[in-house]
N, CA, C and O atoms as a CHARMM CRD file, in Angstrom:
* protein
*
  372
    1    1 MET  N    104.07900  91.57400  96.63500 PROA 1      0.00000
    2    1 MET  CA   104.16400  92.20800  98.37200 PROA 1      0.00000
    3    1 MET  C    102.73800  92.83000  97.88600 PROA 1      0.00000
    4    1 MET  O    102.26900  93.31400  96.85600 PROA 1      0.00000
    5    2 LYS  N    102.31600  92.54000  99.21400 PROA 2      0.00000
    6    2 LYS  CA   101.11100  93.07000  99.45800 PROA 2      0.00000
    7    2 LYS  C    100.88600  94.74000 100.52300 PROA 2      0.00000
    8    2 LYS  O    101.57400  95.12300 101.46800 PROA 2      0.00000
    9    3 LYS  N     99.70200  95.38500  99.89700 PROA 3      0.00000
   10    3 LYS  CA    99.37200  96.80100 100.00000 PROA 3      0.00000
   11    3 LYS  C     99.22500  97.04100 101.35700 PROA 3      0.00000
   12    3 LYS  O     98.60100  96.45300 102.24000 PROA 3      0.00000
   13    4 LYS  N     99.94900  98.05500 101.33900 PROA 4      0.00000
   14    4 LYS  CA    99.44400  98.68300 103.25300 PROA 4      0.00000
   15    4 LYS  C     98.10100  99.02500 103.80400 PROA 4      0.00000
   16    4 LYS  O     97.41600  99.76200 103.09400 PROA 4      0.00000
   17    5 ILE  N     97.71900  98.72100 104.66800 PROA 5      0.00000
   18    5 ILE  CA    96.83100  99.59500 105.35400 PROA 5      0.00000
   19    5 ILE  C     96.82600 100.78100 105.27200 PROA 5      0.00000
   20    5 ILE  O     97.85700 101.40300 105.53300 PROA 5      0.00000
   21    6 GLN  N     95.71600 101.40400 104.90500 PROA 6      0.00000
   22    6 GLN  CA    96.24900 103.37600 104.44000 PROA 6      0.00000
   23    6 GLN  C     95.13800 103.54600 105.74600 PROA 6      0.00000
   24    6 GLN  O     94.01900 103.04300 105.84400 PROA 6      0.00000
   25    7 VAL  N     96.06000 104.68200 106.96700 PROA 7      0.00000
   26    7 VAL  CA    95.22000 104.59100 107.64900 PROA 7      0.00000
   27    7 VAL  C     94.98700 106.36000 108.39900 PROA 7      0.00000
   28    7 VAL  O     95.81000 107.15400 108.85500 PROA 7      0.00000
   29    8 GLY  N     93.64300 106.42300 108.25200 PROA 8      0.00000
   30    8 GLY  CA    93.93500 108.55500 108.82600 PROA 8      0.00000
   31    8 GLY  C     93.25000 108.06600 110.49300 PROA 8      0.00000
   32    8 GLY  O     92.71400 107.20200 111.18700 PROA 8      0.00000
   33    9 VAL  N     93.79900 109.42500 110.37900 PROA 9      0.00000
   34    9 VAL  CA    93.84600 109.29300 112.20600 PROA 9      0.00000
   35    9 VAL  C     93.35100 110.69200 112.39500 PROA 9      0.00000
   36    9 VAL  O     93.99100 111.64400 111.94900 PROA 9      0.00000
   37   10 ILE  N     91.71400 110.90700 113.34300 PROA 10     0.00000
   38   10 ILE  CA    90.99300 112.36600 113.26700 PROA 10     0.00000
   39   10 ILE  C     91.47200 112.48800 115.04100 PROA 10     0.00000
   40   10 ILE  O     91.34700 111.82400 116.07000 PROA 10     0.00000
   41   11 SER  N     91.90000 113.40300 114.72500 PROA 11     0.00000
   42   11 SER  CA    92.77900 114.56200 115.65500 PROA 11     0.00000
   43   11 SER  C     94.08700 114.00800 115.82000 PROA 11     0.00000
   44   11 SER  O     94.40200 112.81800 115.83400 PROA 11     0.00000
   45   12 CYS  N     95.25400 115.64900 116.01900 PROA 12     0.00000
   46   12 CYS  CA    96.26600 115.59200 115.65600 PROA 12     0.00000
   47   12 CYS  C     96.50800 115.91900 117.32500 PROA 12     0.00000
   48   12 CYS  O     97.13400 116.96900 117.47400 PROA 12     0.00000
   49   13 SER  N     96.15500 115.26000 118.56800 PROA 13     0.00000
   50   13 SER  CA    96.40600 115.77100 119.83300 PROA 13     0.00000
   51   13 SER  C     97.24000 114.82800 120.29800 PROA 13     0.00000
   52   13 SER  O     97.26500 113.84500 119.55600 PROA 13     0.00000
   53   14 HSD  N     98.15600 114.72300 121.54700 PROA 14     0.00000
   54   14 HSD  CA    98.71400 114.06900 122.26000 PROA 14     0.00000
   55   14 HSD  C     98.78800 112.88300 121.71900 PROA 14     0.00000
   56   14 HSD  O     99.73800 112.43200 121.07900 PROA 14     0.00000
   57   15 MET  N     97.20700 112.06800 122.11600 PROA 15     0.00000
   58   15 MET  CA    97.10900 110.96900 122.34200 PROA 15     0.00000
   59   15 MET  C     97.38500 110.06300 121.05700 PROA 15     0.00000
   60   15 MET  O     98.09400 109.06100 120.96600 PROA 15     0.00000
   61   16 ALA  N     96.49800 110.81000 119.94700 PROA 16     0.00000
   62   16 ALA  CA    96.27300 111.14100 118.29300 PROA 16     0.00000
   63   16 ALA  C     97.94100 110.67100 117.94700 PROA 16     0.00000
   64   16 ALA  O     98.22900 109.71400 117.22800 PROA 16     0.00000
   65   17 ARG  N     98.89800 111.53200 118.60200 PROA 17     0.00000
   66   17 ARG  CA   100.22500 111.71100 117.78300 PROA 17     0.00000
   67   17 ARG  C    101.18700 110.53900 118.15300 PROA 17     0.00000
   68   17 ARG  O    102.27000 110.26900 117.63400 PROA 17     0.00000
   69   18 ARG  N    100.31200 109.68700 119.52800 PROA 18     0.00000
   70   18 ARG  CA   100.77100 108.43100 119.58700 PROA 18     0.00000
   71   18 ARG  C    100.33300 107.27100 118.79500 PROA 18     0.00000
   72   18 ARG  O    101.15000 106.35700 118.68100 PROA 18     0.00000
   73   19 HSD  N     99.30500 107.16200 118.28700 PROA 19     0.00000
   74   19 HSD  CA    98.56200 106.22400 118.40300 PROA 19     0.00000
   75   19 HSD  C     99.45600 106.51800 116.13800 PROA 19     0.00000
   76   19 HSD  O     99.69600 105.67200 115.27700 PROA 19     0.00000
   77   20 MET  N     99.56700 107.54800 116.13000 PROA 20     0.00000
   78   20 MET  CA   100.06600 108.34300 114.77400 PROA 20     0.00000
   79   20 MET  C    101.63800 107.37100 114.48900 PROA 20     0.00000
   80   20 MET  O    101.82000 106.46700 113.67300 PROA 20     0.00000
   81   21 ALA  N    102.34600 107.80400 115.22200 PROA 21     0.00000
   82   21 ALA  CA   103.84700 106.99100 115.36600 PROA 21     0.00000
   83   21 ALA  C    103.70300 105.06600 115.26100 PROA 21     0.00000
   84   21 ALA  O    104.30800 104.21200 114.61400 PROA 21     0.00000
   85   22 SER  N    102.46000 105.03200 116.37200 PROA 22     0.00000
   86   22 SER  CA   102.37800 103.56500 115.82300 PROA 22     0.00000
   87   22 SER  C    101.85500 102.95000 114.97200 PROA 22     0.00000
   88   22 SER  O    101.88600 101.72000 114.94500 PROA 22     0.00000
   89   23 VAL  N    101.35900 103.55700 114.23800 PROA 23     0.00000
   90   23 VAL  CA   100.88400 103.53000 113.25900 PROA 23     0.00000
   91   23 VAL  C    101.77100 102.96900 111.70200 PROA 23     0.00000
   92   23 VAL  O    101.62200 102.05400 110.89200 PROA 23     0.00000
   93   24 VAL  N    103.03600 104.49900 111.95100 PROA 24     0.00000
   94   24 VAL  CA   104.55300 104.44800 111.07000 PROA 24     0.00000
   95   24 VAL  C    105.12600 103.58000 111.35800 PROA 24     0.00000
   96   24 VAL  O    105.39300 102.83900 110.41200 PROA 24     0.00000
   97   25 ASP  N    105.69700 103.09800 112.87200 PROA 25     0.00000
   98   25 ASP  CA   106.22200 101.67700 113.04500 PROA 25     0.00000
   99   25 ASP  C    106.24200 100.55500 112.74400 PROA 25     0.00000
  100   25 ASP  O    107.18600  99.77600 112.60700 PROA 25     0.00000
  101   26 ASN  N    104.27900 100.33200 112.53300 PROA 26     0.00000
  102   26 ASN  CA   103.88200  99.24500 112.29500 PROA 26     0.00000
  103   26 ASN  C    104.33100  99.02500 110.13700 PROA 26     0.00000
  104   26 ASN  O    104.16100  99.70300 109.12400 PROA 26     0.00000
  105   27 SER  N    104.80200  97.97000 110.41100 PROA 27     0.00000
  106   27 SER  CA   104.98100  97.28900 108.35600 PROA 27     0.00000
  107   27 SER  C    104.42800  97.73600 107.83100 PROA 27     0.00000
  108   27 SER  O    104.68700  98.61300 107.00700 PROA 27     0.00000
  109   28 ASP  N    102.95300  97.05200 108.27900 PROA 28     0.00000
  110   28 ASP  CA   101.81200  96.54300 107.44600 PROA 28     0.00000
  111   28 ASP  C    100.76400  98.03300 107.13200 PROA 28     0.00000
  112   28 ASP  O     99.96500  97.98100 106.19800 PROA 28     0.00000
  113   29 THR  N    100.84700  99.06500 107.82900 PROA 29     0.00000
  114   29 THR  CA   100.37100 100.56400 107.55700 PROA 29     0.00000
  115   29 THR  C    100.56800 101.14300 107.34000 PROA 29     0.00000
  116   29 THR  O    101.77600 100.94100 107.45800 PROA 29     0.00000
  117   30 GLU  N    100.49000 102.26100 106.90700 PROA 30     0.00000
  118   30 GLU  CA   100.82900 103.61900 106.52600 PROA 30     0.00000
  119   30 GLU  C     99.97700 104.86900 106.89300 PROA 30     0.00000
  120   30 GLU  O     98.77900 105.07500 106.69700 PROA 30     0.00000
  121   31 LEU  N    100.87000 105.60000 107.44600 PROA 31     0.00000
  122   31 LEU  CA    99.48800 107.14500 107.53700 PROA 31     0.00000
  123   31 LEU  C     99.92400 108.02600 106.52700 PROA 31     0.00000
  124   31 LEU  O    100.95600 108.48500 106.03700 PROA 31     0.00000
  125   32 ALA  N     97.72100 108.09700 106.34600 PROA 32     0.00000
  126   32 ALA  CA    97.99500 108.20000 104.79300 PROA 32     0.00000
  127   32 ALA  C     97.07300 109.87700 104.69700 PROA 32     0.00000
  128   32 ALA  O     96.93200 110.72100 103.81200 PROA 32     0.00000
  129   33 MET  N     96.51600 109.70600 106.38400 PROA 33     0.00000
  130   33 MET  CA    95.78800 111.25800 106.20500 PROA 33     0.00000
  131   33 MET  C     95.55200 111.37800 107.73200 PROA 33     0.00000
  132   33 MET  O     94.75700 110.62700 108.29600 PROA 33     0.00000
  133   34 VAL  N     96.33000 112.43900 108.46900 PROA 34     0.00000
  134   34 VAL  CA    95.95800 112.86100 109.61100 PROA 34     0.00000
  135   34 VAL  C     94.62400 114.55100 109.36200 PROA 34     0.00000
  136   34 VAL  O     94.62500 115.31600 108.39800 PROA 34     0.00000
  137   35 CYS  N     93.84200 114.60000 110.40000 PROA 35     0.00000
  138   35 CYS  CA    91.97200 115.40100 110.56300 PROA 35     0.00000
  139   35 CYS  C     92.59500 116.03500 111.95900 PROA 35     0.00000
  140   35 CYS  O     93.14900 115.31700 112.79100 PROA 35     0.00000
  141   36 ASP  N     92.46200 117.26200 112.09400 PROA 36     0.00000
  142   36 ASP  CA    91.59000 118.07700 113.18400 PROA 36     0.00000
  143   36 ASP  C     91.11400 119.86900 113.10800 PROA 36     0.00000
  144   36 ASP  O     91.61100 120.94200 112.76400 PROA 36     0.00000
  145   37 LEU  N     90.29500 119.52500 113.46900 PROA 37     0.00000
  146   37 LEU  CA    89.92700 121.63400 113.23800 PROA 37     0.00000
  147   37 LEU  C     91.23200 122.64100 113.73000 PROA 37     0.00000
  148   37 LEU  O     91.44500 123.78300 113.32300 PROA 37     0.00000
  149   38 ASN  N     91.84000 122.05300 114.48700 PROA 38     0.00000
  150   38 ASN  CA    93.13900 123.43200 114.39600 PROA 38     0.00000
  151   38 ASN  C     93.96100 122.48000 113.79000 PROA 38     0.00000
  152   38 ASN  O     94.26600 121.31900 114.06500 PROA 38     0.00000
  153   39 GLU  N     94.47300 123.90000 112.17100 PROA 39     0.00000
  154   39 GLU  CA    94.75500 123.89900 111.30000 PROA 39     0.00000
  155   39 GLU  C     96.65200 123.40000 111.49300 PROA 39     0.00000
  156   39 GLU  O     97.40300 122.59100 110.95000 PROA 39     0.00000
  157   40 GLU  N     96.76800 124.51900 112.66800 PROA 40     0.00000
  158   40 GLU  CA    98.39000 124.52900 113.06000 PROA 40     0.00000
  159   40 GLU  C     98.38800 123.05700 114.24000 PROA 40     0.00000
  160   40 GLU  O     99.51600 122.60400 114.43900 PROA 40     0.00000
  161   41 ALA  N     97.62400 122.58500 114.73000 PROA 41     0.00000
  162   41 ALA  CA    97.81600 120.87200 114.90300 PROA 41     0.00000
  163   41 ALA  C     98.06500 120.11400 113.88300 PROA 41     0.00000
  164   41 ALA  O     99.12500 119.49400 113.78900 PROA 41     0.00000
  165   42 VAL  N     97.34000 120.07600 113.19600 PROA 42     0.00000
  166   42 VAL  CA    97.81100 119.23200 111.53600 PROA 42     0.00000
  167   42 VAL  C     98.94300 119.58900 111.19300 PROA 42     0.00000
  168   42 VAL  O     99.88100 118.80700 111.34600 PROA 42     0.00000
  169   43 LYS  N     99.15100 120.92800 110.61300 PROA 43     0.00000
  170   43 LYS  CA   100.48400 121.33400 110.42400 PROA 43     0.00000
  171   43 LYS  C    101.49900 120.25500 110.84700 PROA 43     0.00000
  172   43 LYS  O    102.03600 119.34500 110.21600 PROA 43     0.00000
  173   44 LYS  N    101.58800 120.70200 112.24600 PROA 44     0.00000
  174   44 LYS  CA   102.66400 120.17500 113.34300 PROA 44     0.00000
  175   44 LYS  C    102.59100 118.66600 112.59100 PROA 44     0.00000
  176   44 LYS  O    103.52100 118.40000 111.83000 PROA 44     0.00000
  177   45 ALA  N    101.56700 117.71300 112.76800 PROA 45     0.00000
  178   45 ALA  CA   101.64700 116.11600 112.22100 PROA 45     0.00000
  179   45 ALA  C    101.83700 115.68100 111.36600 PROA 45     0.00000
  180   45 ALA  O    102.05900 114.47400 111.27000 PROA 45     0.00000
  181   46 VAL  N    101.82400 116.62200 110.24100 PROA 46     0.00000
  182   46 VAL  CA   102.41000 116.72900 108.86000 PROA 46     0.00000
  183   46 VAL  C    103.68800 116.46600 108.63200 PROA 46     0.00000
  184   46 VAL  O    104.15700 115.63800 107.85200 PROA 46     0.00000
  185   47 GLU  N    104.35700 117.36800 109.50100 PROA 47     0.00000
  186   47 GLU  CA   105.41300 117.85800 109.58900 PROA 47     0.00000
  187   47 GLU  C    106.41600 117.18100 110.37300 PROA 47     0.00000
  188   47 GLU  O    107.62200 117.43000 110.39100 PROA 47     0.00000
  189   48 LEU  N    105.53600 115.94000 111.28100 PROA 48     0.00000
  190   48 LEU  CA   106.42900 115.36700 112.63400 PROA 48     0.00000
  191   48 LEU  C    106.46500 113.94200 111.87900 PROA 48     0.00000
  192   48 LEU  O    107.59200 113.49700 111.66300 PROA 48     0.00000
  193   49 PHE  N    105.30400 113.13700 111.43200 PROA 49     0.00000
  194   49 PHE  CA   105.05800 112.35100 110.41900 PROA 49     0.00000
  195   49 PHE  C    104.90300 111.71200 109.00200 PROA 49     0.00000
  196   49 PHE  O    104.70700 110.56000 108.61600 PROA 49     0.00000
  197   50 LYS  N    105.11100 113.23500 108.21600 PROA 50     0.00000
  198   50 LYS  CA   105.52600 113.08100 106.82300 PROA 50     0.00000
  199   50 LYS  C    104.27000 112.36500 105.84900 PROA 50     0.00000
  200   50 LYS  O    104.19000 111.59700 104.89100 PROA 50     0.00000
  201   51 VAL  N    103.40000 113.10800 106.71000 PROA 51     0.00000
  202   51 VAL  CA   101.58300 112.92900 106.57500 PROA 51     0.00000
  203   51 VAL  C    101.53500 113.32900 104.55200 PROA 51     0.00000
  204   51 VAL  O    102.07900 114.23800 103.92500 PROA 51     0.00000
  205   52 PRO  N    101.05900 112.71800 104.30100 PROA 52     0.00000
  206   52 PRO  CA   101.09200 113.20200 102.28600 PROA 52     0.00000
  207   52 PRO  C     99.44000 114.03100 102.92800 PROA 52     0.00000
  208   52 PRO  O     99.15700 115.21900 102.76700 PROA 52     0.00000
  209   53 LYS  N     98.80700 113.26700 103.45500 PROA 53     0.00000
  210   53 LYS  CA    97.29300 114.22400 103.46000 PROA 53     0.00000
  211   53 LYS  C     96.69100 114.66900 104.61900 PROA 53     0.00000
  212   53 LYS  O     96.66700 114.19500 105.75500 PROA 53     0.00000
  213   54 SER  N     96.16500 115.75100 104.09000 PROA 54     0.00000
  214   54 SER  CA    95.48200 116.37800 105.81600 PROA 54     0.00000
  215   54 SER  C     93.99100 116.79700 105.55600 PROA 54     0.00000
  216   54 SER  O     93.60300 117.08300 104.42400 PROA 54     0.00000
  217   55 CYS  N     93.49300 116.81000 106.22700 PROA 55     0.00000
  218   55 CYS  CA    92.21500 117.71000 106.36300 PROA 55     0.00000
  219   55 CYS  C     91.66100 118.73500 107.39100 PROA 55     0.00000
  220   55 CYS  O     92.54600 118.84300 108.23900 PROA 55     0.00000
  221   56 THR  N     90.58500 119.56300 107.72900 PROA 56     0.00000
  222   56 THR  CA    90.45500 119.70700 108.99800 PROA 56     0.00000
  223   56 THR  C     88.91300 119.41600 109.35600 PROA 56     0.00000
  224   56 THR  O     88.35400 119.74900 110.40100 PROA 56     0.00000
  225   57 ASP  N     88.23500 118.59500 108.06600 PROA 57     0.00000
  226   57 ASP  CA    86.67400 118.67300 108.67600 PROA 57     0.00000
  227   57 ASP  C     86.79000 116.37600 108.67000 PROA 57     0.00000
  228   57 ASP  O     87.16400 115.95500 107.57600 PROA 57     0.00000
  229   58 TYR  N     86.62300 115.73000 109.28700 PROA 58     0.00000
  230   58 TYR  CA    86.83300 115.07200 109.01800 PROA 58     0.00000
  231   58 TYR  C     85.74100 113.62200 108.15100 PROA 58     0.00000
  232   58 TYR  O     85.68100 112.39300 108.10000 PROA 58     0.00000
  233   59 ARG  N     85.10200 114.76700 107.64800 PROA 59     0.00000
  234   59 ARG  CA    83.93700 113.77300 106.56700 PROA 59     0.00000
  235   59 ARG  C     84.91800 114.08000 105.06000 PROA 59     0.00000
  236   59 ARG  O     84.74100 113.42500 104.03300 PROA 59     0.00000
  237   60 GLU  N     85.52600 114.73500 105.13400 PROA 60     0.00000
  238   60 GLU  CA    86.87000 114.61500 103.75100 PROA 60     0.00000
  239   60 GLU  C     87.57900 113.56200 104.03700 PROA 60     0.00000
  240   60 GLU  O     87.82600 112.92100 103.01500 PROA 60     0.00000
  241   61 MET  N     88.03000 113.08800 105.02200 PROA 61     0.00000
  242   61 MET  CA    88.87700 112.16900 105.10800 PROA 61     0.00000
  243   61 MET  C     87.87400 110.70400 104.97900 PROA 61     0.00000
  244   61 MET  O     88.19400 109.74600 104.27400 PROA 61     0.00000
  245   62 LEU  N     86.78000 110.76200 105.70400 PROA 62     0.00000
  246   62 LEU  CA    85.85300 109.50200 104.97300 PROA 62     0.00000
  247   62 LEU  C     85.55100 109.33500 103.90600 PROA 62     0.00000
  248   62 LEU  O     85.18100 108.22700 103.51800 PROA 62     0.00000
  249   63 ALA  N     85.61600 110.33100 103.16300 PROA 63     0.00000
  250   63 ALA  CA    85.23100 110.48800 101.55500 PROA 63     0.00000
  251   63 ALA  C     86.44300 110.14300 100.33000 PROA 63     0.00000
  252   63 ALA  O     86.39600 110.20300  99.10200 PROA 63     0.00000
  253   64 ASP  N     87.33100 109.82800 101.11800 PROA 64     0.00000
  254   64 ASP  CA    89.18500 109.53500 100.02800 PROA 64     0.00000
  255   64 ASP  C     88.72600 107.78100 100.59100 PROA 64     0.00000
  256   64 ASP  O     88.60300 107.16600 101.65000 PROA 64     0.00000
  257   65 ASN  N     88.58000 107.51500  98.97700 PROA 65     0.00000
  258   65 ASN  CA    88.67300 106.60500  99.45900 PROA 65     0.00000
  259   65 ASN  C     90.18900 105.37200  98.94800 PROA 65     0.00000
  260   65 ASN  O     90.19300 104.26500  98.41000 PROA 65     0.00000
  261   66 ASN  N     91.04300 106.07500  99.34000 PROA 66     0.00000
  262   66 ASN  CA    92.03800 105.06400  99.70700 PROA 66     0.00000
  263   66 ASN  C     92.60600 105.35900 101.31900 PROA 66     0.00000
  264   66 ASN  O     93.77200 105.40400 101.71100 PROA 66     0.00000
  265   67 ILE  N     91.25900 105.54900 102.13200 PROA 67     0.00000
  266   67 ILE  CA    91.67300 104.99500 103.64100 PROA 67     0.00000
  267   67 ILE  C     90.70100 104.08800 103.53400 PROA 67     0.00000
  268   67 ILE  O     89.58900 103.87500 103.05100 PROA 67     0.00000
  269   68 ASP  N     91.79900 103.51700 104.35200 PROA 68     0.00000
  270   68 ASP  CA    90.73200 101.77700 104.58500 PROA 68     0.00000
  271   68 ASP  C     90.62900 101.66700 105.99100 PROA 68     0.00000
  272   68 ASP  O     90.14700 100.63700 106.46300 PROA 68     0.00000
  273   69 LEU  N     91.16100 102.93400 107.00800 PROA 69     0.00000
  274   69 LEU  CA    90.45200 102.20500 108.13000 PROA 69     0.00000
  275   69 LEU  C     91.24500 103.69500 108.83100 PROA 69     0.00000
  276   69 LEU  O     92.38500 104.09900 108.60000 PROA 69     0.00000
  277   70 VAL  N     90.27200 104.25700 109.67400 PROA 70     0.00000
  278   70 VAL  CA    90.04100 105.70500 110.43700 PROA 70     0.00000
  279   70 VAL  C     90.45300 105.04600 112.03100 PROA 70     0.00000
  280   70 VAL  O     89.95200 103.99100 112.42000 PROA 70     0.00000
  281   71 ILE  N     91.64500 106.01100 113.03400 PROA 71     0.00000
  282   71 ILE  CA    91.09600 105.87200 114.19500 PROA 71     0.00000
  283   71 ILE  C     90.78200 107.23300 114.58600 PROA 71     0.00000
  284   71 ILE  O     91.03500 108.28400 113.99800 PROA 71     0.00000
  285   72 ILE  N     90.21600 107.03400 115.62900 PROA 72     0.00000
  286   72 ILE  CA    89.70500 107.80000 116.03300 PROA 72     0.00000
  287   72 ILE  C     89.74800 108.42400 117.18400 PROA 72     0.00000
  288   72 ILE  O     89.00300 107.90700 118.01700 PROA 72     0.00000
  289   73 CYS  N     90.70700 109.91600 117.78500 PROA 73     0.00000
  290   73 CYS  CA    91.17900 110.25200 118.81300 PROA 73     0.00000
  291   73 CYS  C     90.32000 111.44300 119.61900 PROA 73     0.00000
  292   73 CYS  O     90.73500 111.96400 120.65500 PROA 73     0.00000
  293   74 THR  N     88.88200 111.83300 118.88200 PROA 74     0.00000
  294   74 THR  CA    88.57600 113.21700 119.60800 PROA 74     0.00000
  295   74 THR  C     87.71100 112.95400 120.90800 PROA 74     0.00000
  296   74 THR  O     87.42500 111.83100 121.32400 PROA 74     0.00000
  297   75 PRO  N     87.40800 113.92600 121.37800 PROA 75     0.00000
  298   75 PRO  CA    86.18200 114.14500 122.42400 PROA 75     0.00000
  299   75 PRO  C     85.56900 112.45000 122.91400 PROA 75     0.00000
  300   75 PRO  O     85.62500 111.68100 121.95400 PROA 75     0.00000
  301   76 ASP  N     85.34500 112.18300 123.44400 PROA 76     0.00000
  302   76 ASP  CA    84.05800 110.93900 123.80900 PROA 76     0.00000
  303   76 ASP  C     83.19100 111.62300 123.18000 PROA 76     0.00000
  304   76 ASP  O     82.95900 111.35200 122.00200 PROA 76     0.00000
  305   77 GLN  N     82.36900 112.90100 123.98700 PROA 77     0.00000
  306   77 GLN  CA    81.37500 112.93800 123.01000 PROA 77     0.00000
  307   77 GLN  C     80.90700 112.41200 121.49700 PROA 77     0.00000
  308   77 GLN  O     80.02000 111.65000 121.11000 PROA 77     0.00000
  309   78 THR  N     82.24200 113.42000 120.64100 PROA 78     0.00000
  310   78 THR  CA    81.76300 113.03900 119.36700 PROA 78     0.00000
  311   78 THR  C     82.06000 111.47300 119.00100 PROA 78     0.00000
  312   78 THR  O     81.44200 111.26100 117.95700 PROA 78     0.00000
  313   79 HSD  N     82.68400 110.38200 119.37700 PROA 79     0.00000
  314   79 HSD  CA    83.07600 109.40700 118.80100 PROA 79     0.00000
  315   79 HSD  C     81.39800 108.73900 118.06400 PROA 79     0.00000
  316   79 HSD  O     81.19000 108.64100 116.85500 PROA 79     0.00000
  317   80 LYS  N     80.61900 108.44500 118.92100 PROA 80     0.00000
  318   80 LYS  CA    79.53100 107.87900 118.51800 PROA 80     0.00000
  319   80 LYS  C     78.99900 108.28700 116.42500 PROA 80     0.00000
  320   80 LYS  O     78.70700 107.50400 115.52200 PROA 80     0.00000
  321   81 ILE  N     79.09200 109.63300 116.44100 PROA 81     0.00000
  322   81 ILE  CA    78.65100 110.29300 115.16600 PROA 81     0.00000
  323   81 ILE  C     80.11300 109.97100 114.60300 PROA 81     0.00000
  324   81 ILE  O     80.01400 109.49900 113.47100 PROA 81     0.00000
  325   82 MET  N     81.40500 110.07300 115.02300 PROA 82     0.00000
  326   82 MET  CA    82.18300 109.78600 113.45700 PROA 82     0.00000
  327   82 MET  C     82.34300 108.04700 113.45700 PROA 82     0.00000
  328   82 MET  O     82.31800 107.63100 112.29900 PROA 82     0.00000
  329   83 THR  N     82.46700 107.18000 114.26700 PROA 83     0.00000
  330   83 THR  CA    82.03900 105.89900 114.15800 PROA 83     0.00000
  331   83 THR  C     80.90400 105.04800 113.12900 PROA 83     0.00000
  332   83 THR  O     80.86500 104.05700 112.39900 PROA 83     0.00000
  333   84 LEU  N     79.90300 106.32900 113.68400 PROA 84     0.00000
  334   84 LEU  CA    78.86200 105.37000 112.38300 PROA 84     0.00000
  335   84 LEU  C     78.87700 106.42800 110.94100 PROA 84     0.00000
  336   84 LEU  O     77.99200 106.45900 110.08700 PROA 84     0.00000
  337   85 ALA  N     79.84500 107.06000 110.95700 PROA 85     0.00000
  338   85 ALA  CA    79.50100 107.65000 110.23400 PROA 85     0.00000
  339   85 ALA  C     81.00100 106.89300 108.67600 PROA 85     0.00000
  340   85 ALA  O     81.10100 106.46700 107.52600 PROA 85     0.00000
  341   86 ALA  N     81.79300 107.25300 109.97200 PROA 86     0.00000
  342   86 ALA  CA    83.11200 105.94500 109.09600 PROA 86     0.00000
  343   86 ALA  C     82.63000 104.38600 108.63000 PROA 86     0.00000
  344   86 ALA  O     82.90300 103.99200 107.49600 PROA 86     0.00000
  345   87 LEU  N     81.86600 103.49900 109.62500 PROA 87     0.00000
  346   87 LEU  CA    81.20600 102.94800 109.35800 PROA 87     0.00000
  347   87 LEU  C     80.25500 103.12900 108.12900 PROA 87     0.00000
  348   87 LEU  O     80.29700 102.25900 107.26000 PROA 87     0.00000
  349   88 GLN  N     79.66100 103.86500 108.03000 PROA 88     0.00000
  350   88 GLN  CA    78.93800 103.93600 106.70900 PROA 88     0.00000
  351   88 GLN  C     79.56700 104.62600 105.10400 PROA 88     0.00000
  352   88 GLN  O     79.12300 105.03100 104.03000 PROA 88     0.00000
  353   89 ALA  N     80.68600 104.45400 105.70500 PROA 89     0.00000
  354   89 ALA  CA    81.66200 105.24100 104.19300 PROA 89     0.00000
  355   89 ALA  C     82.36600 104.19000 104.14000 PROA 89     0.00000
  356   89 ALA  O     83.25900 104.22000 103.29300 PROA 89     0.00000
  357   90 GLY  N     82.21300 102.66600 105.15300 PROA 90     0.00000
  358   90 GLY  CA    83.02300 101.40000 104.73900 PROA 90     0.00000
  359   90 GLY  C     84.18600 101.55900 105.42200 PROA 90     0.00000
  360   90 GLY  O     85.03300 100.80900 104.93500 PROA 90     0.00000
  361   91 LYS  N     84.61400 102.19800 106.33400 PROA 91     0.00000
  362   91 LYS  CA    85.77500 102.60400 107.00800 PROA 91     0.00000
  363   91 LYS  C     86.16300 101.40800 107.96700 PROA 91     0.00000
  364   91 LYS  O     85.36200 101.22900 108.88400 PROA 91     0.00000
  365   92 HSD  N     87.03100 100.72800 107.92600 PROA 92     0.00000
  366   92 HSD  CA    86.95300  99.90300 109.76000 PROA 92     0.00000
  367   92 HSD  C     87.37800 100.77700 110.52900 PROA 92     0.00000
  368   92 HSD  O     88.37200 101.41200 110.17600 PROA 92     0.00000
  369   93 VAL  N     86.89900 100.99200 111.49500 PROA 93     0.00000
  370   93 VAL  CA    87.31300 101.69200 112.51600 PROA 93     0.00000
  371   93 VAL  C     88.10800 101.20300 113.53100 PROA 93     0.00000
  372   93 VAL  O     88.45100 101.94000 114.45600 PROA 93     0.00000
């Protein structure tokens, strides 16, 4: 059996939750971690999607060696810095 792609989602916004649902529905991926500055939003996503790991600092997610791919659903002005950091951490974006 092949290993599922371990996905982390940065943001727990409405749009991010739609991405989370797609990850959960894909048999090749597993929603492994979620991240948001808002702790209540993180708790809601963890409960809704039964996510095993969460954080409030995206750098913690990027430092996790188990995360293969990140989906960035933050405001546009943060995409560049987060994408570059994710690529430098060896993550697919």
